[in-house]
Backbone bond lengths (Angstrom), bond angles and torsions (degrees), N, CA, C in turn:
res aa  C-N    CA-C-N  psi(-1)  N-CA   C-N-CA  omega(-1)  CA-C   N-CA-C  phi
1 M - - - 1.478 - - 1.514 109.95 -
2 T 1.326 116.04 142.13 1.471 120.44 173.20 1.511 107.54 -83.00
3 E 1.390 116.11 174.86 1.454 119.33 179.66 1.533 111.14 -62.39
4 S 1.345 115.54 -29.89 1.488 119.54 179.13 1.521 112.58 -77.68
5 G 1.356 116.20 -1.16 1.464 119.54 178.48 1.523 114.19 87.57
6 K 1.346 114.90 3.60 1.454 118.55 178.61 1.556 108.39 -78.40
7 P 1.340 113.95 140.36 1.513 115.49 173.05 1.521 110.75 -69.21
8 I 1.305 115.46 152.18 1.471 121.32 177.83 1.519 108.73 -107.97
9 L 1.338 115.32 132.92 1.475 118.88 175.48 1.523 106.49 -112.16
10 Y 1.312 115.38 119.54 1.455 121.90 173.82 1.525 105.41 -83.35
11 S 1.329 115.78 112.85 1.460 119.83 -165.86 1.547 112.16 -136.76
12 Y 1.329 114.04 151.53 1.493 120.25 169.53 1.519 104.44 -122.12
13 F 1.304 117.46 132.72 1.515 119.48 -171.25 1.480 112.33 -53.89
14 R 1.365 119.29 -34.51 1.431 122.37 -172.74 1.551 114.07 -95.90
15 S 1.317 115.81 -6.22 1.439 119.36 -177.99 1.524 112.32 -70.89
16 S 1.335 115.99 124.31 1.488 117.11 179.72 1.498 112.27 -69.01
17 C 1.354 117.60 -31.19 1.496 120.21 177.54 1.547 109.34 -64.15
18 S 1.335 116.46 -40.56 1.488 120.76 178.17 1.495 110.80 -66.05
19 W 1.344 113.88 -41.76 1.468 118.51 -177.40 1.515 113.12 -62.29
20 R 1.341 115.81 -39.62 1.480 119.84 176.21 1.520 111.04 -56.34
21 V 1.322 115.31 -45.65 1.492 119.94 -178.00 1.513 110.75 -67.91
22 R 1.353 116.22 -38.39 1.470 119.67 178.59 1.552 110.88 -63.33
23 I 1.331 118.42 -36.71 1.452 120.05 176.67 1.533 109.59 -65.42
24 A 1.345 117.68 -45.13 1.451 120.33 178.96 1.520 112.12 -58.60
25 L 1.344 117.13 -42.12 1.435 122.57 -179.19 1.547 109.62 -65.09
26 A 1.316 116.66 -40.93 1.476 122.05 178.25 1.523 112.32 -65.11
27 L 1.341 115.31 -45.74 1.470 120.15 -179.32 1.532 110.94 -62.29
28 K 1.362 115.46 -37.27 1.464 118.26 -177.92 1.553 112.76 -91.76
29 S 1.339 115.24 9.42 1.476 122.44 177.69 1.539 111.92 54.24
30 I 1.315 115.49 42.55 1.491 120.02 -179.28 1.558 107.22 -95.84
31 D 1.307 117.10 119.78 1.462 121.34 177.83 1.518 109.13 -77.99
32 Y 1.323 117.95 133.01 1.481 119.94 -176.33 1.479 110.82 -145.97
33 E 1.301 117.59 166.23 1.451 123.02 174.75 1.538 108.90 -110.27
34 T 1.339 113.74 143.13 1.478 119.91 179.36 1.518 109.41 -100.76
35 V 1.328 114.82 130.85 1.481 120.24 167.34 1.533 105.89 -113.61
36 P 1.328 117.35 109.65 1.464 120.71 -177.62 1.518 112.68 -66.55
37 V 1.337 115.41 136.13 1.469 122.73 175.21 1.527 104.28 -123.37
38 N 1.354 116.98 109.37 1.467 118.86 -176.44 1.520 109.58 -82.92
39 L 1.346 116.37 118.65 1.471 120.62 -175.64 1.536 113.53 -76.89
40 I 1.355 115.38 -8.02 1.459 118.16 -177.01 1.557 112.23 -112.31
41 K 1.329 115.22 -39.16 1.459 120.88 -178.22 1.498 112.93 -63.57
42 D 1.325 117.20 149.58 1.483 123.65 177.68 1.528 112.24 52.24
43 G 1.342 116.33 33.50 1.499 118.75 -179.03 1.508 111.80 76.01
44 G 1.316 117.36 8.62 1.492 122.69 -179.83 1.481 111.58 100.52
45 Q 1.349 116.84 102.81 1.456 122.74 -176.87 1.524 112.92 -63.30
46 Q 1.360 115.49 -18.45 1.473 118.32 -179.99 1.531 111.98 -69.39
47 F 1.339 116.63 -11.25 1.473 119.65 -179.88 1.531 111.74 -94.09
48 S 1.347 116.43 -1.18 1.484 119.17 179.58 1.510 109.04 -66.21
49 K 1.340 114.98 152.43 1.462 120.13 179.45 1.522 111.68 -59.91
50 E 1.353 114.09 -39.44 1.482 118.88 -179.46 1.538 111.01 -59.96
51 F 1.342 116.42 -44.09 1.475 119.08 -177.96 1.497 111.35 -71.14
52 L 1.324 117.76 -42.77 1.458 121.66 -177.81 1.544 110.17 -62.46
53 A 1.318 116.31 -34.19 1.483 119.50 178.02 1.540 109.56 -64.66
54 L 1.330 116.01 -33.60 1.460 120.26 -179.11 1.526 112.08 -80.06
55 N 1.337 115.32 -34.33 1.458 118.22 -165.32 1.532 113.01 -151.00
56 P 1.347 118.29 81.14 1.425 119.72 -179.34 1.543 111.08 -64.47
57 M 1.365 118.29 -36.62 1.465 121.91 -178.21 1.513 108.35 -160.57
58 K 1.344 117.44 130.35 1.478 117.16 -172.53 1.559 110.88 -107.76
59 Q 1.324 116.37 -90.88 1.493 123.24 -178.75 1.529 112.35 68.42
60 L 1.333 117.43 -134.86 1.447 120.14 -170.35 1.533 114.92 -87.20
61 A 1.327 116.21 -3.46 1.460 120.22 -175.18 1.519 112.57 -59.01
62 I 1.338 117.70 -36.53 1.450 120.80 -177.52 1.539 108.57 -67.23
63 I 1.308 118.45 -40.99 1.441 121.96 -179.28 1.500 111.50 -64.88
64 E 1.376 114.62 -41.48 1.473 119.91 176.26 1.545 110.48 -60.80
65 Y 1.307 116.50 -40.74 1.471 121.96 -179.78 1.543 109.39 -64.01
66 L 1.327 115.71 -46.99 1.493 119.49 178.30 1.525 110.33 -59.93
67 E 1.302 116.98 -39.20 1.459 121.47 -179.26 1.543 109.84 -63.54
68 E 1.317 117.13 -40.69 1.464 120.55 179.57 1.519 112.50 -70.52
69 T 1.362 116.64 -36.04 1.457 119.54 -173.26 1.509 112.79 -94.32
70 R 1.310 118.35 -29.02 1.478 124.08 179.50 1.560 107.93 -127.14
71 P 1.313 117.45 76.74 1.472 119.04 -167.61 1.532 115.41 -73.53
72 T 1.362 118.91 -3.19 1.480 116.38 178.76 1.544 109.88 -123.35
73 P 1.329 117.83 142.13 1.470 124.45 -14.34 1.506 111.43 -66.70
74 R 1.298 117.90 147.54 1.457 121.44 -172.71 1.561 109.07 -74.95
75 L 1.343 114.59 145.79 1.464 121.26 178.58 1.521 111.17 -112.56
76 L 1.335 114.56 -4.30 1.465 121.31 173.05 1.520 107.55 -124.47
77 P 1.342 118.75 123.18 1.454 119.89 -177.31 1.537 112.41 -66.01
78 P 1.346 117.89 152.15 1.469 119.52 -179.78 1.538 111.81 -71.54
79 D 1.319 117.09 -26.33 1.480 120.46 -179.06 1.533 110.44 -70.50
80 P 1.328 118.96 121.54 1.479 122.01 -175.82 1.524 115.32 -54.12
81 K 1.364 116.05 -40.15 1.446 118.84 179.18 1.515 113.08 -65.04
82 K 1.315 114.29 -43.34 1.470 119.48 178.52 1.529 112.21 -66.32
83 K 1.354 114.96 -38.87 1.467 121.21 176.76 1.520 112.40 -58.61
84 V 1.309 113.93 -41.92 1.516 120.03 177.95 1.528 109.77 -63.45
85 L 1.327 115.95 -40.88 1.489 119.68 179.77 1.525 109.79 -63.83
86 V 1.318 115.31 -44.81 1.493 120.05 -179.99 1.521 110.75 -59.68
87 R 1.345 116.07 -44.92 1.465 118.71 -179.07 1.547 110.82 -69.40
88 M 1.319 116.15 -36.07 1.488 119.56 178.85 1.538 110.89 -61.34
89 I 1.353 115.88 -47.72 1.446 120.94 -178.99 1.541 110.32 -65.49
90 S 1.327 116.18 -43.10 1.484 121.13 179.73 1.500 109.24 -60.59
91 D 1.350 115.44 -43.29 1.471 119.78 -177.27 1.543 111.37 -69.08
92 L 1.340 115.85 -37.96 1.477 119.29 177.88 1.526 109.56 -58.52
93 I 1.340 118.05 -41.15 1.449 120.10 -177.47 1.541 108.93 -79.70
94 A 1.315 118.10 -51.33 1.473 122.24 -170.71 1.541 111.36 -71.70
95 S 1.320 118.44 -29.15 1.461 120.55 -179.55 1.517 113.74 -108.83
96 G 1.347 116.10 -29.68 1.451 118.08 -171.06 1.541 113.50 -99.35
97 I 1.335 118.52 -24.87 1.485 119.32 -178.37 1.522 110.30 -111.87
98 Q 1.320 117.64 -59.89 1.472 122.41 -170.83 1.514 113.87 -55.28
99 P 1.358 121.04 -46.50 1.446 118.22 -177.63 1.543 114.89 -66.48
100 V 1.345 115.36 -25.31 1.471 119.51 -176.34 1.523 110.43 -76.15
101 Q 1.355 117.35 -23.70 1.459 118.81 -179.18 1.549 112.40 -116.04
102 N 1.332 116.83 18.17 1.473 116.97 -178.29 1.541 111.65 -84.25
103 L 1.297 114.30 174.43 1.450 122.90 -173.23 1.519 113.27 -53.23
104 S 1.341 116.84 -46.43 1.478 119.45 -174.71 1.513 111.72 -64.36
105 V 1.343 117.85 -36.07 1.451 122.25 178.17 1.520 110.52 -71.99
106 L 1.355 116.67 -45.94 1.453 120.07 -178.22 1.544 112.21 -60.08
107 K 1.368 116.48 -31.80 1.445 118.86 175.98 1.517 112.05 -59.78
108 Q 1.356 115.65 -31.39 1.477 120.35 -174.43 1.542 112.83 -79.60
109 V 1.379 116.63 -22.56 1.477 117.49 -170.33 1.539 112.76 -92.93
110 G 1.346 116.11 -4.61 1.460 118.75 178.64 1.471 112.55 90.88
111 Q 1.318 116.87 140.34 1.476 124.28 -175.97 1.526 113.17 -48.84
112 E 1.308 116.03 -46.32 1.480 120.13 -171.80 1.510 113.07 -73.46
113 N 1.348 117.95 -17.58 1.478 122.03 -178.74 1.502 114.52 -100.52
114 Q 1.365 116.52 -6.54 1.470 119.45 -169.02 1.519 114.35 -62.21
115 L 1.329 117.05 -44.78 1.485 118.61 -176.33 1.522 110.52 -65.65
116 T 1.323 115.96 -46.08 1.486 120.18 179.68 1.529 111.92 -61.03
117 W 1.323 114.86 -42.31 1.471 120.81 178.81 1.508 111.48 -60.33
118 A 1.356 115.09 -50.54 1.498 119.38 -177.84 1.519 110.56 -63.41
119 Q 1.315 117.18 -42.87 1.484 120.33 -179.83 1.551 110.47 -60.19
120 K 1.358 114.10 -43.53 1.503 118.27 -179.01 1.524 110.92 -63.96
121 A 1.321 116.12 -42.63 1.505 120.81 -179.20 1.527 110.11 -63.51
122 I 1.316 116.36 -41.69 1.482 120.13 -173.90 1.565 108.86 -76.60
123 T 1.348 117.16 -44.28 1.487 117.58 -178.82 1.541 110.44 -64.45
124 S 1.308 116.72 -37.56 1.479 118.91 179.94 1.531 109.37 -64.90
125 G 1.305 119.09 -41.35 1.464 122.02 177.62 1.500 113.10 -70.11
126 F 1.337 114.96 -40.80 1.485 119.50 -179.16 1.502 112.22 -67.79
127 H 1.333 116.35 -28.36 1.493 119.77 177.56 1.544 109.42 -61.64
128 A 1.327 114.85 -46.09 1.459 120.27 178.70 1.538 111.50 -70.06
129 L 1.347 116.61 -41.98 1.464 121.78 179.23 1.511 112.78 -59.50
130 E 1.346 115.58 -44.38 1.474 120.51 -178.06 1.529 109.91 -60.45
131 Q 1.328 116.13 -41.51 1.485 120.73 -179.95 1.543 110.82 -64.01
132 I 1.335 116.03 -44.13 1.475 119.61 179.50 1.545 109.93 -63.67
133 L 1.316 115.86 -48.76 1.462 119.45 -176.84 1.526 114.88 -60.84
134 Q 1.328 114.41 -28.18 1.484 118.39 177.59 1.482 111.15 -61.20
135 S 1.338 118.15 -26.48 1.484 118.93 179.82 1.531 112.89 -103.82
136 T 1.362 118.38 -13.07 1.484 119.21 -176.14 1.513 111.91 -107.06
137 A 1.326 118.22 -23.79 1.475 120.84 -167.68 1.510 113.05 -74.95
138 G 1.317 114.64 147.83 1.463 123.89 164.38 1.532 100.82 -116.96
139 K 1.320 114.19 -117.90 1.449 119.95 175.23 1.576 107.71 -72.62
140 Y 1.340 114.56 -33.68 1.490 120.72 -178.64 1.524 110.99 -118.25
141 C 1.299 117.56 -165.61 1.476 119.84 -173.68 1.553 112.89 -60.41
142 V 1.331 115.90 -45.00 1.481 119.29 178.21 1.537 107.06 -126.37
143 G 1.327 114.87 101.50 1.457 119.16 -178.51 1.526 113.26 69.19
144 D 1.338 114.34 -148.61 1.479 120.26 -172.93 1.520 114.17 -108.97
145 E 1.324 117.03 11.89 1.446 120.81 177.67 1.506 111.41 -112.20
146 V 1.334 117.26 137.07 1.469 120.54 176.30 1.519 109.13 -62.16
147 S 1.321 117.76 133.59 1.477 120.73 179.53 1.517 110.15 -135.73
148 M 1.305 114.52 178.67 1.485 119.52 178.94 1.514 112.94 -56.69
149 A 1.358 116.39 -28.86 1.458 121.02 177.59 1.499 112.42 -61.27
150 D 1.346 114.58 -38.46 1.504 120.19 -179.61 1.517 110.91 -69.64
151 L 1.353 114.79 -35.07 1.471 119.41 177.87 1.563 110.98 -62.70
152 C 1.326 113.92 -29.15 1.512 118.57 179.72 1.528 109.17 -83.10
153 L 1.352 116.34 -37.45 1.453 119.81 -173.81 1.525 114.59 -62.62
154 V 1.326 117.73 -49.59 1.476 121.12 -173.14 1.523 113.40 -60.95
155 P 1.376 119.36 -47.34 1.458 117.35 177.44 1.525 112.97 -63.99
156 Q 1.328 116.64 -30.98 1.499 119.43 179.90 1.532 111.29 -70.55
157 V 1.323 116.07 -36.48 1.474 119.96 176.37 1.537 110.05 -65.76
158 A 1.327 115.02 -38.38 1.476 119.77 176.96 1.540 110.75 -61.03
159 N 1.344 115.38 -42.34 1.456 121.40 176.08 1.537 109.44 -59.77
160 A 1.315 116.13 -46.16 1.473 121.63 180.00 1.519 110.26 -56.49
161 E 1.344 115.26 -43.76 1.467 119.66 -178.31 1.524 110.86 -67.40
162 R 1.330 115.26 -37.30 1.470 120.56 179.01 1.534 110.41 -64.69
163 F 1.358 115.86 -36.04 1.457 118.52 178.07 1.548 112.82 -91.77
164 K 1.352 115.16 20.05 1.477 121.64 175.49 1.531 114.89 52.94
165 V 1.325 114.64 42.59 1.461 120.22 177.95 1.558 107.52 -82.22
166 D 1.310 117.70 133.87 1.458 123.57 177.57 1.541 108.67 -72.35
167 L 1.304 117.98 116.08 1.491 121.61 -176.13 1.501 112.50 -91.76
168 T 1.338 118.28 -0.06 1.472 121.93 -178.43 1.556 112.10 -53.54
169 P 1.354 118.66 -43.67 1.472 118.60 -178.12 1.557 114.31 -70.36
170 Y 1.335 115.98 -1.09 1.477 119.09 -175.07 1.532 111.84 -122.80
171 P 1.334 117.42 63.96 1.493 119.51 -175.11 1.522 113.02 -63.44
172 T 1.324 119.16 -34.28 1.479 119.89 -178.03 1.519 109.65 -71.40
173 I 1.352 118.00 -43.68 1.470 121.81 175.85 1.536 109.30 -57.05
174 S 1.343 115.43 -46.99 1.499 118.72 -175.76 1.512 110.16 -65.62
175 R 1.306 118.93 -41.70 1.465 122.74 -178.39 1.548 110.20 -63.80
176 I 1.296 116.95 -45.61 1.504 120.85 -177.73 1.547 107.37 -66.40
177 N 1.297 116.83 -43.02 1.451 121.37 -178.26 1.555 111.27 -59.54
178 K 1.338 115.22 -41.28 1.469 121.80 -179.43 1.517 108.40 -64.39
179 S 1.351 117.47 -46.22 1.482 121.02 179.26 1.533 111.40 -59.94
180 L 1.319 116.86 -41.05 1.441 120.51 -176.14 1.536 110.92 -71.31
181 L 1.311 116.57 -38.42 1.472 120.03 -178.89 1.558 112.47 -64.78
182 A 1.336 115.46 -15.87 1.478 120.60 178.24 1.526 110.83 -79.58
183 L 1.353 116.84 -14.11 1.473 120.81 -177.68 1.516 111.43 -85.30
184 E 1.334 115.22 141.75 1.471 120.33 -174.47 1.548 111.78 -57.97
185 A 1.289 118.17 -43.25 1.488 121.03 -176.79 1.543 110.16 -58.90
186 F 1.310 116.85 -34.62 1.469 118.97 -179.50 1.524 110.96 -79.77
187 Q 1.321 117.12 -24.45 1.468 120.39 178.59 1.526 111.10 -79.10
188 V 1.346 118.09 -46.78 1.466 119.93 -177.52 1.538 111.51 -65.62
189 S 1.302 116.45 -27.11 1.474 121.28 -176.83 1.501 112.32 -89.37
190 H 1.349 117.27 -4.78 1.468 122.77 -173.25 1.528 112.04 -60.19
191 P 1.332 118.17 144.13 1.457 120.76 179.67 1.516 114.69 -55.34
192 C 1.321 117.81 -25.95 1.478 117.89 -178.30 1.542 111.37 -80.00
193 R 1.303 118.78 0.38 1.469 121.85 -179.99 1.506 115.56 -125.09
194 Q 1.328 117.58 29.68 1.460 121.02 -177.17 1.554 110.68 -101.62
195 P 1.351 114.66 157.06 1.493 118.27 -178.10 1.531 112.18 -59.06
196 D 1.367 117.17 -29.01 1.469 119.23 -178.74 1.532 114.08 -100.20
197 T 1.367 117.03 12.35 1.446 118.55 179.01 1.521 109.64 -71.54
198 P 1.363 117.26 127.55 1.464 117.43 178.07 1.547 111.94 -61.33
199 P 1.333 116.38 146.68 1.503 122.02 -174.08 1.568 112.36 -49.83
200 E 1.334 115.94 -38.30 1.502 119.97 -175.84 1.525 113.29 -72.35
201 L 1.358 115.83 -15.12 1.485 118.41 -179.95 1.536 112.51 -108.31
202 R 1.369 114.61 4.71 1.463 116.66 -179.44 1.515 113.71 -76.63
203 A 1.325 116.26 150.08 1.471 119.65 178.59 1.496 108.60 -100.77
């Protein structure tokens, strides 16, 4: 918390984990301050002692906390079956796709293999995700209300586009992503509109 009582988000403009949280904060109209953490500069500022002391491991815990403390608008449906579906989709993206193609893993596979590796990880996950969404989706991932699953979907599609993944085989993913990007919370939280976005990538 800052002196003014505003929460602080340690964020990197391109981080999909940060973007998920930024969407949640925007949807819940929570005013916050951003402290940029550059994942590339100085060998990765996230490895500094100061940052590790604050945040050994993040992921979806922040969104779950926001949901418990600021329940409106809700990001987890009250219906237990729908709630399970939201968590399953969120988990598939946040645990099954994103970590396999993130920066720390790509560093291990060697420069020449990075694009192929990332594409393979994303298409494999998207193949499963597309099938699931065909039975759960309404306007969004689970029915017609924005949920935690949608917060995970949009940043992952952006990653897919960055790694030049062909999205043609995933019409449901693409349709939901397009609907979500039309919403203000997804626009204001977009990587092209962050305090640490480089000038050449700004919208």
